[in-house]
Residue frames relative to the residue before (quaternion, step in Angstrom):
aa qw qx qy qz dx dy dz
M 1.0000 0.0000 0.0000 0.0000 0.00 0.00 0.00
P 0.5776 0.5595 -0.4215 0.4192 3.71 0.89 -0.59
A 0.6780 0.5289 -0.3172 0.3998 3.61 0.94 -1.00
R 0.6594 0.5211 -0.2971 0.4531 3.56 1.23 -0.59
R 0.5219 0.6789 -0.4203 0.3001 3.60 1.13 -0.44
P 0.6415 0.5198 -0.3510 0.4416 3.66 0.77 -0.82
S 0.7156 0.4127 -0.2906 0.4828 3.59 0.72 -0.89
L 0.6390 0.4819 -0.3922 0.4535 3.70 0.90 -0.45
A 0.6064 0.5565 -0.3449 0.4512 3.52 1.10 -0.63
L 0.6771 0.5010 -0.2857 0.4571 3.53 1.04 -0.85
V 0.5565 0.5524 -0.3881 0.4843 3.59 1.24 -0.39
C 0.6713 0.4861 -0.3065 0.4680 3.56 0.81 -0.94
V 0.6754 0.4817 -0.3236 0.4551 3.61 0.80 -0.89
A 0.6473 0.5006 -0.3260 0.4734 3.69 0.89 -0.88
G 0.6870 0.4840 -0.3312 0.4290 3.56 0.78 -0.72
A 0.6389 0.4866 -0.3014 0.5140 3.60 1.15 -0.60
A 0.6605 0.5760 -0.3488 0.3320 3.53 0.75 -1.03
I 0.5758 0.6072 -0.3678 0.4057 3.58 1.14 -0.96
Y 0.7892 0.3473 -0.1618 0.4800 3.62 0.86 -0.95
L 0.4518 0.7198 -0.4539 0.2677 3.68 1.10 0.03
P 0.5690 0.5973 -0.3902 0.4089 3.64 1.12 -0.50
T 0.6332 0.5410 -0.3714 0.4104 3.59 1.06 -0.64
A 0.4731 0.6456 -0.4596 0.3850 3.77 1.22 -0.05
Q 0.6581 0.4802 -0.3287 0.4778 3.67 1.12 -0.21
S 0.6042 0.5882 -0.3586 0.4003 3.55 1.22 -0.12
T 0.4660 -0.6095 0.5632 0.3069 3.49 -1.40 0.28
F 0.6890 -0.3865 0.3585 0.4973 3.57 -1.25 -0.30
V 0.0280 0.7988 -0.5994 0.0427 3.63 -0.83 0.95
Q 0.8616 0.1337 -0.0912 0.4810 3.48 -1.41 0.36
D 0.8679 -0.0698 0.0420 0.4900 3.67 -0.76 -0.96
D 0.4602 0.6687 -0.4354 0.3892 3.60 1.35 -0.05
R 0.6409 0.5646 -0.3398 0.3936 3.47 0.98 -0.80
A 0.7580 0.3741 -0.2345 0.4801 3.58 0.89 -0.92
I 0.7238 0.4432 -0.2805 0.4484 3.56 0.95 -0.73
V 0.8002 0.2533 -0.1765 0.5142 3.60 1.06 -0.54
A 0.7450 0.4566 -0.2370 0.4247 3.57 0.50 -1.27
A 0.8020 0.2788 -0.1450 0.5080 3.61 0.92 -0.69
N 0.6086 0.5727 -0.3214 0.4453 3.51 1.32 0.19
P 0.4176 -0.7497 0.4570 0.2338 3.66 -0.29 1.20
R 0.6388 0.5741 -0.3253 0.3956 3.45 1.10 -0.90
A 0.6721 0.4909 -0.2757 0.4809 3.61 1.26 -0.55
H 0.6377 0.5489 -0.3062 0.4454 3.59 1.34 -0.11
S 0.7985 0.1568 -0.0730 0.5766 3.63 1.14 -0.31
V 0.5157 -0.6662 0.4646 0.2726 3.48 -1.05 0.99
S 0.6436 0.5023 -0.3363 0.4694 3.59 1.01 -0.73
Q 0.6569 0.4837 -0.3252 0.4782 3.64 0.90 -0.71
A 0.6223 0.5126 -0.3619 0.4679 3.66 1.01 -0.70
L 0.6931 0.4724 -0.3112 0.4468 3.64 0.83 -0.77
R 0.6105 0.5426 -0.3353 0.4695 3.50 1.13 -0.73
A 0.7670 0.3416 -0.1903 0.5087 3.64 0.99 -0.76
F 0.2238 0.8345 -0.4833 0.1411 3.57 1.27 0.48
D 0.7364 0.3964 -0.2778 0.4727 3.64 1.10 -0.46
E 0.5231 0.6315 -0.4301 0.3776 3.58 1.27 0.24
P 0.6255 -0.5816 0.3706 0.3648 3.59 -1.22 0.44
Y 0.6740 -0.5036 0.3691 0.3949 3.55 -1.30 0.49
W 0.7621 0.3309 -0.1745 0.5284 3.54 0.82 -1.07
P 0.4890 -0.6653 0.4460 0.3455 3.58 -0.68 0.89
T 0.6858 -0.5102 0.3417 0.3906 3.64 -1.10 0.72
P 0.6845 0.4848 -0.3276 0.4349 3.64 0.68 -0.89
S 0.7199 0.4177 -0.2412 0.4992 3.57 1.07 -0.58
G 0.7769 -0.3690 0.1863 0.4749 3.63 1.15 0.27
G 0.2530 -0.8233 0.4810 0.1638 3.53 1.20 -0.43
E 0.3989 0.7438 -0.4501 0.2918 3.66 0.93 0.78
Y 0.8370 0.2459 -0.2145 0.4393 3.54 -1.28 0.53
Y 0.2699 -0.7517 0.5883 0.1266 3.46 -1.28 0.45
R 0.2398 0.7814 -0.5471 0.1807 3.64 -0.23 1.20
P 0.0194 -0.8379 0.5442 0.0373 3.73 0.62 1.06
L 0.6801 0.4968 -0.3627 0.3989 3.58 0.73 -0.61
T 0.5876 0.5352 -0.3709 0.4803 3.62 1.20 -0.44
I 0.6514 0.5010 -0.3223 0.4699 3.53 0.89 -0.86
L 0.6232 0.5366 -0.3300 0.4635 3.59 1.01 -0.79
S 0.6691 0.4940 -0.3138 0.4581 3.63 0.88 -0.82
Y 0.6186 0.5162 -0.3351 0.4885 3.57 1.14 -0.61
A 0.6271 0.5348 -0.3229 0.4653 3.55 0.99 -0.72
V 0.6375 0.5144 -0.3174 0.4778 3.61 1.03 -0.88
D 0.6576 0.5346 -0.2892 0.4452 3.59 0.98 -1.10
W 0.6428 0.5502 -0.2872 0.4490 3.50 1.02 -1.03
T 0.6630 0.5109 -0.2950 0.4608 3.53 0.88 -1.06
L 0.7362 0.4401 -0.2791 0.4317 3.58 0.77 -1.03
S 0.7620 0.3651 -0.2107 0.4916 3.66 1.03 -0.66
G 0.4819 -0.6646 0.4631 0.3341 3.59 1.10 -0.05
G 0.6729 -0.5102 0.3080 0.4383 3.61 1.11 0.53
R 0.3854 0.7241 -0.5008 0.2764 3.61 1.07 0.40
A 0.4939 -0.6915 0.4638 0.2505 3.60 -0.78 1.05
G 0.6195 0.5860 -0.2923 0.4329 3.48 1.04 -0.97
W 0.6765 0.4798 -0.2964 0.4736 3.60 0.94 -0.87
L 0.6626 0.4742 -0.3413 0.4686 3.60 0.89 -0.84
H 0.6560 0.5016 -0.3261 0.4601 3.59 0.85 -0.69
L 0.6231 0.5192 -0.3433 0.4736 3.68 1.07 -0.58
M 0.6502 0.4823 -0.3087 0.4992 3.54 0.99 -0.92
N 0.5961 0.5550 -0.3816 0.4371 3.66 0.91 -0.55
A 0.6166 0.5563 -0.3076 0.4645 3.52 1.07 -0.99
L 0.6691 0.5068 -0.2843 0.4634 3.53 0.82 -1.17
W 0.6483 0.4975 -0.3356 0.4685 3.63 0.87 -0.82
H 0.6096 0.5217 -0.3760 0.4635 3.65 0.96 -0.66
G 0.6239 0.5732 -0.3162 0.4268 3.54 1.01 -0.87
L 0.6624 0.4912 -0.2611 0.5018 3.54 0.97 -1.04
A 0.6408 0.5295 -0.3206 0.4540 3.61 0.90 -0.97
S 0.6462 0.5482 -0.2977 0.4396 3.58 1.04 -0.89
L 0.6305 0.5256 -0.3014 0.4851 3.47 1.11 -0.90
L 0.6775 0.5065 -0.3024 0.4393 3.55 0.84 -0.99
V 0.6210 0.5403 -0.3336 0.4596 3.58 1.08 -0.87
V 0.6891 0.4771 -0.3132 0.4466 3.62 0.88 -0.71
L 0.6439 0.5227 -0.3118 0.4636 3.59 1.07 -0.77
V 0.6536 0.4803 -0.3120 0.4948 3.58 1.20 -0.68
F 0.5916 0.5901 -0.3252 0.4429 3.45 1.18 -0.84
E 0.6858 0.4790 -0.2586 0.4830 3.57 0.89 -1.02
R 0.7506 0.4342 -0.2483 0.4318 3.63 0.89 -0.81
W 0.8346 0.2655 -0.0762 0.4767 3.62 0.92 -0.94
L 0.5010 0.6703 -0.4625 0.2929 3.66 1.09 -0.45
S 0.5334 -0.6156 0.4917 0.3079 3.58 -0.94 0.91
P 0.6260 -0.6073 0.3614 0.3297 3.56 -1.12 0.82
A 0.6843 0.4430 -0.2423 0.5262 3.53 1.21 -0.66
A 0.3624 0.7238 -0.5201 0.2726 3.62 -0.19 1.16
A 0.0982 -0.7612 0.6369 0.0730 3.53 -1.37 0.40
V 0.2031 -0.7702 0.5947 0.1095 3.53 -1.18 0.57
A 0.0318 -0.7653 0.6429 0.0081 3.56 -0.89 0.97
G 0.7604 0.0216 -0.0416 0.6477 3.61 -0.44 1.12
G 0.7159 -0.3677 0.2929 0.5163 3.52 -0.81 -1.01
L 0.4991 0.6504 -0.4302 0.3779 3.68 1.17 0.33
I 0.2032 -0.7830 0.5816 0.0859 3.58 -0.78 1.10
F 0.0981 -0.8057 0.5842 0.0029 3.62 -0.72 1.07
Q 0.0293 -0.8043 0.5934 -0.0088 3.51 -1.16 0.76
E 0.4442 -0.6422 0.5485 0.2990 3.56 -1.16 0.35
L 0.5147 -0.6515 0.4740 0.2931 3.49 -0.99 0.97
S 0.1538 0.7690 -0.6035 0.1442 3.60 -0.74 0.99
R 0.6337 -0.5311 0.3956 0.3999 3.56 -1.29 0.30
Q 0.6097 0.5472 -0.3540 0.4513 3.53 1.15 -0.64
Y 0.6417 0.4955 -0.3360 0.4794 3.61 0.95 -0.79
L 0.6725 0.4738 -0.3432 0.4533 3.73 0.86 -0.75
K 0.6751 0.5163 -0.3326 0.4087 3.59 0.97 -0.60
E 0.4015 0.7022 -0.4388 0.3913 3.53 1.41 0.23
W 0.6143 0.5577 -0.2951 0.4738 3.51 1.37 -0.52
G 0.5953 -0.5949 0.3476 0.4135 3.64 1.30 -0.08
L 0.7823 -0.3717 0.2281 0.4447 3.46 -1.35 -0.02
N 0.7112 0.4066 -0.2285 0.5260 3.56 1.15 -0.62
W 0.1397 0.8635 -0.4736 0.1024 3.54 1.12 0.65
Q 0.6433 0.5368 -0.3427 0.4250 3.61 1.05 -0.74
R 0.7249 0.3782 -0.2701 0.5085 3.62 1.18 -0.20
E 0.7130 0.4629 -0.2611 0.4574 3.48 1.07 -0.82
A 0.6347 0.5124 -0.3586 0.4539 3.79 0.98 -0.65
P 0.6607 -0.4822 0.3851 0.4274 3.62 -1.22 0.52
Q 0.4812 -0.7383 0.4060 0.2421 3.48 -0.65 1.19
R 0.6008 0.5578 -0.3610 0.4445 3.64 1.10 -0.55
F 0.6506 0.5007 -0.3031 0.4838 3.57 1.15 -0.70
V 0.6220 0.5251 -0.3543 0.4603 3.57 1.08 -0.74
Y 0.6098 0.5647 -0.3304 0.4474 3.54 1.14 -0.93
M 0.7006 0.4774 -0.2627 0.4607 3.57 0.76 -1.20
D 0.6348 0.5202 -0.3706 0.4348 3.55 0.94 -0.65
H 0.6616 0.5027 -0.3020 0.4673 3.65 0.96 -0.91
F 0.8219 0.2898 -0.1127 0.4772 3.67 0.98 -0.86
Q 0.2519 0.8020 -0.5168 0.1621 3.52 1.17 0.40
S 0.6404 0.5145 -0.3517 0.4489 3.67 0.90 -0.85
E 0.6755 0.4707 -0.3156 0.4718 3.63 0.96 -0.77
L 0.6900 0.4885 -0.3033 0.4396 3.55 0.85 -0.92
F 0.7883 0.1378 -0.0671 0.5960 3.62 1.01 -0.78
P 0.1032 -0.8567 0.5019 0.0590 3.64 0.46 1.16
D 0.6503 0.4964 -0.3532 0.4538 3.65 0.97 -0.48
R 0.3379 -0.8034 0.4390 0.2182 3.72 1.34 0.02
N 0.5390 0.6098 -0.4316 0.3890 3.56 1.03 0.70
R 0.6637 0.4537 -0.2947 0.5165 3.50 1.27 0.43
R 0.1118 -0.7509 0.6476 0.0660 3.46 -1.18 0.87
V 0.4379 -0.6536 0.5333 0.3108 3.60 -1.13 0.68
V 0.2100 -0.7639 0.6079 0.0536 3.55 -0.90 1.12
I 0.1045 -0.8166 0.5677 -0.0019 3.56 -0.72 1.10
L 0.3002 -0.6630 0.6444 0.2347 3.51 -1.21 0.66
S 0.1673 -0.8604 0.4810 0.0190 3.51 -0.12 1.44
Q 0.8215 -0.0467 0.0646 0.5647 3.61 0.93 -0.61
V 0.2280 -0.7721 0.5725 0.1552 3.52 -1.30 0.42
L 0.3084 -0.7650 0.5451 0.1501 3.57 -0.68 1.14
P 0.5339 -0.6072 0.4370 0.3942 3.75 -0.95 0.62
A 0.3027 0.7144 -0.6030 0.1856 3.67 -0.84 0.83
N 0.6300 -0.5564 0.3567 0.4076 3.57 -1.12 0.56
S 0.6271 0.5679 -0.3246 0.4228 3.54 1.07 -0.76
T 0.7395 0.4138 -0.2065 0.4891 3.66 1.15 -0.55
I 0.3663 0.7265 -0.5183 0.2633 3.57 1.19 0.09
G 0.7221 0.3691 -0.2812 0.5131 3.62 -0.83 0.98
Y 0.7434 0.3727 -0.1977 0.5190 3.56 1.23 -0.57
D 0.2629 0.8457 -0.4392 0.1512 3.59 1.31 0.12
D 0.7743 0.4077 -0.1833 0.4479 3.43 0.94 -1.00
L 0.4699 0.6816 -0.4398 0.3482 3.60 1.30 -0.07
A 0.2676 0.7187 -0.6244 0.1483 3.53 -1.19 0.68
Y 0.8489 0.1916 -0.2035 0.4486 3.50 -1.42 0.61
L 0.3567 0.7106 -0.5007 0.3423 3.48 0.81 1.13
T 0.3806 -0.7253 0.5360 0.2045 3.51 -1.07 0.89
V 0.2946 -0.7680 0.5522 0.1356 3.59 -0.65 1.24
T 0.1780 -0.7884 0.5854 0.0628 3.52 -0.82 1.08
K 0.8202 -0.0047 0.0471 0.5701 3.58 0.81 -0.86
V 0.0429 -0.7639 0.6368 0.0954 3.58 -1.28 0.36
N 0.8171 -0.0574 -0.0499 0.5714 3.47 -0.69 1.20
G 0.7614 -0.4308 0.1984 0.4419 3.62 0.89 0.92
K 0.6251 0.5362 -0.3206 0.4679 3.52 1.42 -0.24
E 0.4860 -0.6712 0.4851 0.2793 3.48 -0.99 0.95
I 0.2729 -0.7909 0.5326 0.1280 3.62 -0.75 0.95
K 0.0117 -0.8147 0.5791 -0.0260 3.61 -0.61 1.17
S 0.7724 0.1050 -0.0287 0.6258 3.62 1.25 -0.20
L 0.6321 -0.4986 0.4232 0.4155 3.50 -1.36 0.14
E 0.5976 0.5389 -0.3975 0.4409 3.59 1.05 -0.50
D 0.5961 0.5223 -0.3788 0.4778 3.64 0.96 -0.70
L 0.6627 0.5284 -0.3117 0.4295 3.55 0.80 -0.90
A 0.6728 0.5083 -0.2720 0.4637 3.59 0.91 -0.99
E 0.6644 0.4641 -0.3114 0.4962 3.55 1.11 -0.62
A 0.6585 0.5460 -0.3123 0.4132 3.61 0.86 -0.96
V 0.6651 0.5083 -0.3260 0.4394 3.68 0.84 -0.89
K 0.5541 0.5917 -0.3948 0.4324 3.72 1.21 -0.19
H 0.7770 0.3360 -0.1717 0.5038 3.54 1.15 -0.34
P 0.0810 -0.8334 0.5452 0.0399 3.61 0.47 1.20
I 0.3584 -0.6885 0.5841 0.2373 3.50 -1.35 0.32
E 0.8436 -0.0970 0.0282 0.5274 3.55 -0.79 1.15
G 0.7678 -0.4233 0.1919 0.4410 3.52 0.99 0.93
F 0.7093 0.4055 -0.2496 0.5198 3.58 1.30 -0.03
I 0.3460 -0.6530 0.6209 0.2615 3.47 -1.34 0.59
K 0.1123 -0.8297 0.5467 0.0069 3.48 -0.52 1.13
I 0.1350 -0.8247 0.5475 -0.0434 3.57 -0.43 1.44
E 0.1301 -0.8138 0.5640 0.0524 3.58 -0.47 1.07
T 0.1205 -0.8081 0.5759 0.0266 3.63 -0.78 0.98
E 0.5752 -0.5847 0.4567 0.3445 3.54 -1.19 0.54
E 0.7361 0.3435 -0.2149 0.5423 3.49 0.94 -0.82
D 0.6612 -0.4505 0.4063 0.4413 3.56 -1.43 0.01
P 0.5542 -0.1135 -0.8201 -0.0863 1.55 -2.18 1.28
K 0.5954 -0.6137 0.3414 0.3901 3.60 1.19 0.51
Q 0.8179 -0.0235 0.0131 0.5748 3.61 0.80 -0.88
I 0.1016 -0.7492 0.6528 0.0479 3.64 -1.07 0.76
E 0.1083 -0.8025 0.5865 0.0186 3.49 -0.96 1.04
L 0.0863 -0.7894 0.6077 0.0029 3.43 -0.87 1.04
D 0.4595 -0.6743 0.4996 0.2909 3.61 -0.98 0.95
A 0.3989 -0.7531 0.4579 0.2531 3.59 -0.35 1.11
S 0.6670 0.4748 -0.3507 0.4547 3.60 0.95 -0.77
Q 0.6598 0.4889 -0.3430 0.4560 3.68 0.94 -0.59
V 0.5939 0.5273 -0.3748 0.4783 3.62 1.17 -0.49
A 0.6623 0.5091 -0.3171 0.4491 3.60 0.99 -0.78
S 0.6628 0.5286 -0.2805 0.4501 3.49 1.05 -0.87
E 0.6858 0.4581 -0.2480 0.5082 3.53 1.11 -0.69
A 0.4348 0.7341 -0.4555 0.2540 3.66 1.08 -0.18
H 0.6881 0.4824 -0.2913 0.4571 3.55 0.87 -0.88
E 0.6536 0.5266 -0.3206 0.4389 3.52 1.10 -0.87
L 0.6163 0.5655 -0.3044 0.4558 3.52 1.09 -0.84
Q 0.6528 0.5172 -0.2946 0.4686 3.46 0.98 -0.95
E 0.7004 0.4443 -0.3010 0.4705 3.58 0.88 -0.92
N 0.7011 0.5006 -0.2802 0.4234 3.68 0.91 -0.78
Y 0.7941 0.2970 -0.0846 0.5235 3.49 1.02 -1.01
G 0.4408 -0.6919 0.4888 0.2967 3.64 1.11 -0.26
I 0.6627 0.3991 -0.3148 0.5500 3.64 1.19 0.50
S 0.5215 -0.6301 0.4877 0.3052 3.41 -1.46 0.47
S 0.6685 -0.5037 0.3000 0.4575 3.66 -1.10 0.27
L 0.7814 -0.0463 -0.0115 0.6222 3.54 1.17 -0.46
Q 0.2460 0.7761 -0.5434 0.2047 3.56 -0.72 1.16
R 0.4325 -0.6419 0.5478 0.3174 3.49 -1.20 0.31
L 0.2914 -0.7684 0.5436 0.1707 3.60 -0.68 0.95
Q 0.2228 -0.7792 0.5708 0.1319 3.55 -0.91 0.86
């Protein structure tokens, strides 16, 4: 374990460093409604009293339920006197912690069949993968994947096709803007139909006009990674996460 500590620390630092420049910013975009103009984000007592209220204030749509996030904003607001830079800094640190937790979960629970391109993690759909949702996986896992797992033999009667999923995104410069993507069905990479992880591994070797183009069945339909940036980050990914930029994990 001591030998792993430096690399795990690097993961945390790298995850936070990408967002550190925001500490120089004021409140922007959704910050204004969710934090700056939201009394629940200014006081711990108000955050607790409004624990059952939606994340977005009602005038702004009243969507989602993230009471602990609002409570953390209230703590930060109280400690900093409402300084935007402090809240952005704490947000960066939370991203660093989240990156570390992703790596720990990745090491502990990721199914044996997986590949990584840039910071994108791909897996083949399997019962083992679905069981990562726990004992109640048939209800908790994405239902389209549960359906495909039950009917793969009917959907692909020739048995020469596996469903390949973009399952997670690791923090990297090449994946900025794609942080929230997960559980997407991959159909093509660089114009080649994907029927297995081996197909994906081969297809990413042939970028189109300098970009690795990944097509998905669900939105956003297409993801583009700068192939030169993916290549330049390969060593850093290997150091930070203990994996190569693209490999089959055993």
